[in-house]
C-alpha positions in Angstrom: 81.5 84.2 -39.8 82.0 84.9 -36.0 78.9 84.0 -34.0 77.8 86.6 -31.5 77.7 85.5 -27.9 74.2 85.5 -26.4 73.9 88.1 -23.6 73.7 86.6 -20.1 72.1 88.0 -17.0 75.5 89.3 -15.9 75.5 91.6 -18.9 72.2 93.2 -18.1 71.9 96.4 -16.1 70.4 95.9 -12.5 66.9 96.8 -13.6 66.9 94.0 -16.1 68.8 91.4 -14.0 67.6 88.9 -11.5 64.9 89.8 -9.0 67.6 89.5 -6.2 69.9 92.1 -8.0 66.9 94.4 -8.4 66.0 94.1 -4.8 69.6 94.7 -3.6 69.9 97.7 -5.9 66.6 99.2 -4.6 67.6 98.5 -1.0 70.9 100.3 -1.5 69.2 103.3 -3.2 66.8 103.6 -0.4 69.6 103.4 2.2 71.5 106.2 0.4 68.5 108.4 0.4 67.8 107.7 4.1 71.3 108.3 5.2 71.6 111.5 3.1 68.4 112.8 4.8 69.7 111.9 8.3 73.1 113.6 7.7 71.4 116.7 6.2 69.1 117.1 9.2 71.6 116.0 11.9 69.5 112.9 12.8 72.5 110.8 13.9 73.2 109.4 17.3 75.8 107.2 19.0 74.7 104.1 20.8 77.1 103.0 23.6 77.9 99.4 24.4 80.2 98.3 27.3 83.3 96.3 26.8 84.0 94.4 30.1 87.1 92.8 31.6 87.0 89.0 31.4 86.3 87.4 34.7 85.5 90.7 36.4 81.7 91.0 36.3 80.6 94.6 35.8 84.2 95.9 35.4 84.0 98.1 32.3 87.2 98.6 30.4 85.7 101.0 27.8 82.6 101.7 25.7 82.2 101.4 22.0 80.2 104.2 20.3 78.1 102.8 17.4 76.6 105.1 14.9 72.9 105.2 14.4 70.6 107.2 12.2 67.0 108.2 12.7 64.5 107.8 9.9 61.6 110.0 9.1 59.4 108.3 11.7 62.1 108.6 14.4 63.0 104.9 14.3 66.6 104.1 15.2 68.5 102.4 12.3 71.7 100.5 13.2 74.8 100.8 11.0 74.5 97.2 9.7 71.4 98.3 7.8 73.1 101.0 5.8 76.9 101.1 6.1 77.4 98.7 3.2 75.6 101.0 0.9 77.5 104.2 1.9 80.9 102.8 2.9 82.7 103.8 -0.3 80.8 107.1 -0.9 81.1 110.6 0.3 78.3 109.8 2.7 80.5 107.2 4.3 83.0 109.9 5.1 80.3 112.2 6.5 79.1 109.3 8.7 82.7 108.8 10.0 83.0 112.6 10.7 79.7 112.6 12.6 80.6 109.5 14.7 84.0 111.0 15.6 82.6 114.4 16.5 79.9 112.9 18.8 82.5 110.6 20.4 85.0 113.3 21.0 82.3 115.5 22.5 81.3 112.7 24.9 84.9 112.2 25.9 85.4 116.0 26.5 82.3 116.1 28.7 83.0 113.0 30.8 86.7 112.9 31.9 86.5 109.3 33.2 85.0 107.8 30.0 87.1 105.7 27.6 85.5 105.3 24.2 86.1 103.5 20.9 84.8 105.0 17.6 84.7 103.2 14.3 86.3 104.6 11.2 87.1 103.5 7.7 90.7 103.7 6.3 89.1 105.7 3.5 88.6 108.6 6.0 92.3 108.9 6.7 92.8 111.4 3.8 89.4 113.1 4.3 90.2 116.7 5.3 87.1 117.3 7.5 87.6 114.1 9.5 91.2 115.2 10.4 90.0 118.7 11.2 87.4 117.4 13.6 90.0 115.3 15.4 92.7 118.0 15.5 90.2 120.7 16.8 89.2 118.6 19.8 92.7 117.3 20.6 94.1 120.8 20.6 91.4 122.0 22.9 91.2 118.9 25.1 94.6 117.1 25.0 93.6 114.5 27.6 91.0 113.2 25.2 93.6 111.5 23.1 94.6 109.0 25.8 90.9 107.9 26.2 90.1 107.6 22.5 90.2 104.3 20.7 89.9 104.3 16.9 88.5 101.0 15.5 89.4 100.0 11.9 88.0 96.9 10.3 90.4 94.3 8.8 88.8 94.8 5.3 89.3 98.6 5.6 92.9 98.4 6.9 94.0 96.2 4.0 92.8 98.7 1.4 95.8 100.9 2.1 98.0 99.2 4.7 101.0 101.5 4.3 98.8 104.6 4.8 97.2 103.1 7.8 100.5 102.2 9.4 101.8 105.8 9.0 98.5 107.3 10.2 98.5 105.0 13.3 102.1 105.8 14.1 101.4 109.6 14.1 98.3 109.4 16.3 99.8 106.8 18.7 102.5 109.2 19.6 99.7 111.6 20.7 98.3 108.9 22.9 95.4 107.5 20.7 94.8 103.8 20.9 94.0 101.7 17.8 91.8 98.5 17.6 91.6 96.1 14.7 87.9 95.2 14.3 86.6 91.9 13.0 90.0 90.2 13.6 90.0 86.8 11.9 87.5 87.7 9.2 90.2 86.7 6.7 91.6 90.0 5.2 94.8 90.7 7.2 98.1 89.5 5.9 100.2 88.3 8.8 103.1 90.4 7.4 101.0 93.5 7.7 99.7 92.5 11.1 103.3 92.5 12.4 103.8 96.0 10.9 100.5 97.6 12.0 101.1 97.7 15.7 97.5 97.7 16.7 97.0 98.0 20.4 93.8 95.9 20.5 92.3 93.2 18.3 88.6 92.4 18.5 88.0 88.8 17.6 85.2 88.5 15.0 81.8 87.3 16.4 81.6 84.4 13.9 84.2 82.6 16.1 82.6 83.6 19.4 78.9 82.7 19.2 78.5 79.3 20.7 82.2 78.8 21.1 81.8 76.8 24.4 80.3 74.0 22.4 82.1 74.3 19.0 85.5 72.5 18.9 86.5 74.1 15.5 85.8 77.7 16.8 87.7 76.9 20.0 90.8 76.0 18.0 90.5 79.1 15.8 89.8 81.4 18.8 92.8 80.1 20.7 94.9 80.6 17.6 93.8 84.2 17.2 94.4 84.9 20.9 97.9 83.4 20.6 98.7 85.6 17.6 97.5 88.7 19.5 99.6 87.8 22.5 102.7 87.2 20.4 102.4 90.8 19.1 101.5 92.2 22.5 98.0 93.1 21.5 95.0 93.3 23.9 92.1 90.9 23.0 88.4 91.6 22.9 85.8 88.9 22.0 82.8 90.3 20.2 79.2 89.0 20.2 79.3 87.3 23.6 75.7 86.3 24.2 75.7 83.7 27.0 77.4 82.8 30.2 78.8 79.5 28.9 80.7 81.3 26.1 81.9 84.0 28.5 83.3 81.4 30.9 85.1 79.6 28.1 86.7 82.9 26.9 88.0 83.6 30.4 89.7 80.2 30.4 91.1 80.9 26.9 92.8 84.0 28.1 90.7 86.6 26.3 91.2 90.0 28.0 87.8 91.6 27.5 84.4 90.7 26.2 81.6 92.6 24.4 78.1 91.5 23.6 74.4 91.4 24.7 75.3 89.3 27.7 76.8 92.5 29.2 74.5 95.1 27.6 72.9 96.1 24.4 74.0 99.4 22.6 72.0 102.3 24.1 71.7 106.0 23.2 71.0 106.5 27.0 74.2 105.3 28.7 74.7 105.5 32.5 76.5 108.9 32.5 73.6 110.5 30.6 71.0 109.0 33.0 73.0 110.2 36.0 73.1 113.7 34.5 69.4 113.7 34.0 68.8 112.6 37.6 71.1 115.3 38.9 69.3 118.0 36.9 65.8 116.8 38.0 
């Protein structure tokens, strides 16, 4: 007689699993509801963070537009608190559409602005996302050369051939592409050669405290060398102190981004200037 295997916790549905699984499931359900409400009522904003040239204090190369949602109390919720729960769903595509639309609107209004916007490779085939992009580019053709689209390593590797074709098409129109979270461990070097990203953003896990961490120094230098070999511009993420910044300048990193140079804000300099002029 065959003995039946005793069910394990892994066999149980989330509500009967470990307290951690239940907590994660409840958190994700709450995030989905919160994001759906924000999208429905248009309670989304872009927060802008400067990316500065290494060694040139105050010289801004471009800004990154980071999606934020407002909860029922008006509190601003950063993407890290909800993006994991919505990334693979229809809501994730709607978030990408909203971020793109707000970013393109900012570029159209401010002709000296250069801006990067995050997107998932899953949005490449999403009809409304492409409609938003095409509508603005047809009306404001100069926007393309000031637009940077950021795709994470993990996202790019989902459908690399599709990403390559998509990038090739838009690069011919002047759009720049950045590989976000470079070094996080997802990119095959074979595909890195084929992608032709214009910019790579070195993941913050290698940058925080790099001036005093020999291991991260070796890894960061290797990532910079790879980027230079493929003629890609480098941006160090999560730069939080002057010592790290100085080391990155010496290591040949082109640009830096982090709280040392400015936190993301929904009230960037060009908005404040417009408010002063209208007062």
